[in-house]
N, C-alpha and C positions, 0 to 999 in steps of 0.2 A: 503493499499500499504505500511505498514510499514515493513512487513515480505517479503523479496525478494523470500522466498521459496514458498510462496502462489500465487495462481492465482488471478487476479484482480476480485474477486466475488462481490465486491461492485458495479461493473457495473450492476448487477441484483437486487440490494437491496436498495441502497440509492436513495434518491429523485432525480428526473430528473434534476431539476433545480441546485441542488447542484452539480451533476455529470458534467453538461455542463460548469459551472464555473471551476471545477477541469481540465477537460480536454480541454475546448475550450481556456481558457485564456492563457495557455502556448502555444497552437497552434497558437492562433492569434499573440502572441508576436513572435513566431517563424517565422510565415509566414510573417508578417509585416517586421520582421528584414531581412528575406530573399529577400524580394522585395527591400529592402534598399540596397542590393548588386548592383543591376542595377541602382538605383536611385542615389546612391553615385558615381558609375563608370560615369553615364551620366552627373552628375553635375560637376565633375572634368574634364571630357573629353570635355564638352561643353565650358569650360574656358580656354583650352589650347590656348595660344596666337597665333593670325593670322590664326589658322586652325580649331578652335572649332566648327564652324557650319558644315563644311564638315565632321570633325571627327564624330559628332552626326549623321549625314546622313549615314556615313559608318556603324556606330553601327546599324542604322535601317535596313540597307540592310542585316546585319547578322542575324536578327531576324528569317527568316524562317529556317535557318540552325540550330540555337540554339533550336528551336521548335521541329525540327526533332530529334535533340539528347535528348531533354527532353521527347519526346514520347517514345523513346526506354526505357529511365529510368522508366517512368510510366507503361510501358507495363509489366515490371518485378515487380517493387516496389508496385504498387497500388494492383494488384492482390495477392501478398504475404501478404500485411498488412491485406486485407480483409479476407483472409483465416486463417491467424494467430488469429484474433479476434474472429472469429466464432469458430474455433477449441479449443481456450482457454474456451469459452463459453460451449463447449461440453466436456470439460475436456479431450481433446485428445492431451496431451502435447508432446508425441512422434513424432507425425505427424507435429506438429507445429515446432519442432526442424528441422525436415527434410525440411520444407519450408524455414527456415532461411538458411539452407545450399544451397538450390536451389538459393536464392537470390544472394549469393556470386558467385556461378558457372556460372549462366546465365548472370549476369551483366558483368562479365570479359569477357565471349565469345562475347556477342553481343557489348560491348563497344569497344573491340579492333578491331573488324571487321569494325565497322562504322568509327573508327578513320582512319584506313588504307585506306578505299575507298575514304573518303572525303578529306583527306591530298593530295592524287594522282590528285584529280580533283578540287581542292579548287578554283582556279581562274575562271574556266568555270561555276562552280556552282554559285559563287558570282556574275557574270555577268548575269547569268540566273535569279537571284534574285533582279535584279535591279541596280547593281552597274554601275558606271560610271568611266571614267578616273580620275575624281576628288575624288571619294569616294573609290575606291577599295584598295588603299594602307592602308587605316585605317581598312577596313573590313578585309583585309588579315592578318594584323598584330595581330589583336584582336583574329580572330577565330583560327589561327595556334597554339597559346598557348592553347586556350580553348579546341581544339580537342586534343592536345597531352594528355592532363589529363582526357579526356572524361570519360573512364572506372571508374576511381576512383571517379570522381564527381557523377556518378550514384550510386556507393556504398555507398559514404557519405549520399546522400539523401535517399536512400533505407534504410539503417541501421537506420538512423535518424527516419524514420517512424515506423520502426519495434519496436525501444526502445519505442516510444510513445504508440503504441497499446498494448505493453506487459505490460503496467502498470506504465511507467515511463515518463510522459509527461514533467515533470519538468526538468529532465535530457535532454531530447530532446530539450527542449527550451533553456537551458543553452548552449548547444553545438551550436545551431544556433546564439544565441547572441554573443558568442565568435568569430564566423567566421565573423560576420557583424562588430563588434567593431574593431577587429583586421584588417579587410579589410579597414575600414574608416581611420585607422591610417597608414596602408601601402600604400594606394592608392596615397596620395600626395608625399609620399617618392619616389615611383617607377616612377610616372608620372612627377614629376617637379624636385625633388632633384637629381634623378639619370638621368633624361632627357630621359626617355623611352617612354614617351606620351602614346598612347592608348594601346600599347603592355605592358606597366608597369601596367595598370589597370587590364589587363588579368592575369599577373603573380601575382599580389597581391591577386586577387580572388582565383585562383587555389591553391595557397600556403596555405591559410587560411583553404580551404576546406581539403586539405591533412592532416592539423594538426588535424582537428575535426575527420577525418576518423580514424586516428590512435587511438584516444581514444575510438571510438564506436567499433572497433575491439577488443580492450582490454575488454571493458565492455561485450561485448556478448561472449566473451571467458571464463568468469567467470562461472565455473560449480556450484557455490553456487546459482546461479539464475535459476529459473524455465525454463526460455527460454535462451538457450545457444547453441553454435555450437556443432553438434554432431561429432562423429568419423566415418569414415574419414571427414576431413573438406570439401574438394572438391568432392561433390557427386551430381548427377543429377537423380532425380526420375522423369522419364517422365509422370508419371500419375499425380504427383503434378504439374509438369511443365505445363503440358496441361491445367489443372484446373485454375491454377494461371495466365497463360497468356490469357485464355478466359475471366477471370474477369477483367484483366487489358487491354483488347482489347478496351473497351469503352473509357477510357481516352487516350490510345494510339492513337486511331483514331481521338479523339478530338484535340490532339496536332498536329497529321498530318494535320487535316482540318485547324488548326490554322496557320500552316506553308503554306499551300496552300493559305489561305485568305491573309497572310503577302505577298506572292508572287504577287498575283493579285493586292493588295493594292499598293505596290511598284511600279508595272508597270504602274498602272493607275495614281497614283500622279506623277510619273516622266514624264509621257506623258503629263499631263494637268498643272503640277505646277512646274517641274524641281526638282533638287537635295534639295532645301530648303523646298520643300513640303515633301520629304522624311524625312527630319529632324523634321518637324513638327509632323509627324506620330510617330517618335520615342519619341519625348517629350510627346505627348498625351498618348501613350501607357505606358509609364513608370509612368505617374501620375496616370492613371486609374488603372494600376495593383496594386497600393498600396491598394486601396479598395477591389480589387477582391482578393488580397491575405488575407485580413482580413477575407473575407467570406470563403476562403479556410481554415483558422485557425478554423473557426467554423465548417466546414466540418470535419476537423480533430478531433473535439470534438465529433461530431455526429458518426463519423466512428467506433470506438471501442464500444460505447454505443449501437448503432443500431445493430452492428454485433453481439455483445455477447448476447444481448436480444433476437435477431432473433434465433440465435443458442440455447438459452435456451426456445424457444417458448414462450416468453413473449411479445405477439404482441401489447397489449395496451401501453406498455412502449416504443415500436418502434415508434408508432404513436405520442405519447406525445413529444419524444425527436425531431421528425421531426417538428412538428408545432413550438415548441419553437425556434428551429434553424432558421427556415424560417422567423419568426418575426424579429429576430436579423439581419439576412443578408439583408433583405429589408430595414431595418433602415440604414445599413452601405451604400448600394447603393444609398439610397436617400440622404445621406450627399455628396456623390460623385456628384450627379446630381446638388445639390444647389451650391457647390463650382464652379463647371463647368459653370454654368449659370451666377453666380453672381460675382465670382472673378477669371475669367480665366486669366487675365494678371498676376496677383499675382502669380498663380500656374506655368505658363509657365516661369516666370522671374527667377524661381530657376535654370533653366537648361541652360539658355543663356543670353548674354547681347546684342545680335544682334537684332536691332529694327525691321527689316523685318521679321526675323524668330519669334520673339515675336508676331507680328501682324498676321502672317499666322497661327501660332499654336494656338492662342487664338480663332480665327475665327473657326478653325476646331474643337477645344475642345467643344465649345458651341453646334455645330451641332451634333457632333459624341455622345456625352453624353446626348442628349436630352431624351433619353428612358432608361438611365442606371439605373434609381430608380427600374425598373421592373427586372433587371437581377439577383439580389439576389435570387429571388424565382426559377428561372430556374437553377441556380447553385445548390441550395440544393436539388431540386428535381432529378437531374441527378445524384447527389452523393448518394442519398438514394437508388436508384435502383442499383447502383453499390455495395453499402454496403451488400444488400440483396442478391447479386449474380444473380440479374435478367439482364442477359447480353445483351440480345436483346434490351430491353427497355432502358437500360443505353446508349447502342451505338446509338440507334436512337436519343435519347434526346441529346446526346453529339454532334451529327453531324447536327441535323435539323437546328439549328440557323446559322451555318457557311456554310454548303454545299447546303442545300435546299433552304435557304432564302438569306444568305448574299452575296455569290459570284454571283449569277445572278443580284442582285440589283447593285453590284460593277460594273458590265459591262453594265447595261442598263442605270442607272441614269446619269452617266457623258456624255451620248449622248445628253442630253437636259441641264444639270446643271453644266457641266465642273468639275472643282475640287470639288466643293461643293457636287456634286453628290455622290463622294466617301464617304464623311463624312455623307450624308443623309441616305446612305445604312444601318448604324448601327442601329439607333433608331427604324427604320421599321422592321428590322430583330428581334430586341429585343422583340418588341410588339407580333410579329407572334409566336416566339418560346415560350414565356411565356403562351400564350394561349394553345399551345400544351402541354406544361408541366402541366398545370392545369388539363387539360383532363386526363392525364396519371395518376396523382396522386390521382385524385378522384375516378377513376376507381379501383386503388389499394387499397384505403381505404374502397371501397364498398365491395370488397372481404375479406378484413381483418376484418371487422365489423362482418362477419358471422362465424369467428373463435374464440373459447375461448382460453385463455392462456393454452398452453400444448397441443393443436391440432396439427396434422401433417400439415405442410405449403406446401406441394406438389401442392395444388391448386393454389398457388400464382405463381408458374413457376420459382422458385429459382433453379440455377444449383448446389448449395452447398448441398450435401447430408451428 
């Protein structure tokens, strides 16, 4: 990676363990830091004098809308990253540059349309997602700022991922660290010193992302690098766009499903537990996402390695990187399980000093994360199929846990177990989805074992040609 003019050919030659360390460690740091955005916001917001508990509940109300926004970003960004990593493996550099241009154009188009629509109907949307008269002022103030900069936020995350898969994971990591550290510094200034409250948290967040985006644009405009913006800058190749969007459809639908799940959770928790139950979910979600984002960091390490070697037809290396990544991700989610069961009050107390909210959130954390140790395997399996361009399987695995298992359970179990039934839905759906994931990956490896390195991968059903 020393020569910026060369392709990251080390992805096909170095030992898998060394590659995973090289690419996953920056990804883990970046993703953990990214999750700290929301955690830092939540910690500061939860300690706003007199209104912290309702402010955190208002933040929880905004989860479905933020997930929808993230879904549109992943629709463009994830597909582009997968295509670029495979195209680099195929040494098709010209097309990789066209994919990069598509990222810019599609994110701007989709981002501005989404912003315009949601701002017009912001209050009805937030009420639909579970807001009450107590929580909507906080949700509205936060989301108004976030939505104003929606398109640029998508570009920041998309280009950060492109920089990583192009062979510069440390630069991508440093950009993310910069945004998180600067956000942690600016948050108390805007929230407490300037007295902007929850709105100040949103301003600090988007301001830091805009600064990082400006550097990313300059980095990718440098023609000395193998992957850079082509001319004209804003161009849209519909063939590339269709293939990119098809690959990104899995994570897009997964985020949409997460938004739908958050909607149902909000409705059920408000029905059976009130506004503080919503706040409990906000805290639990923030805590759990820290570990999930570590797994996503491992996925970021897996993505360029698996994509490159699949493009280079080195199937034994694809299997090796999956197995190693799966072991690490299961370890991470097991740690999440142990903290949730043994130290729930300590985890929850970081976000609030309200005794009742601490009690409710600790109880929910124990139940909700009872099956989280299994989630690491499901995460890496879905990501593997996405990296290999196996769109249908990736989509199914992305949606099975949330739509097929979780949503029905969220509606059925509270009929017998009240608020606890909402929390119980999670470990049951975790177990069922992992069983399905194990079946899919075993079938893939069975087919892959019949291929020798260098054979055509058509039999595997990839959409990447």
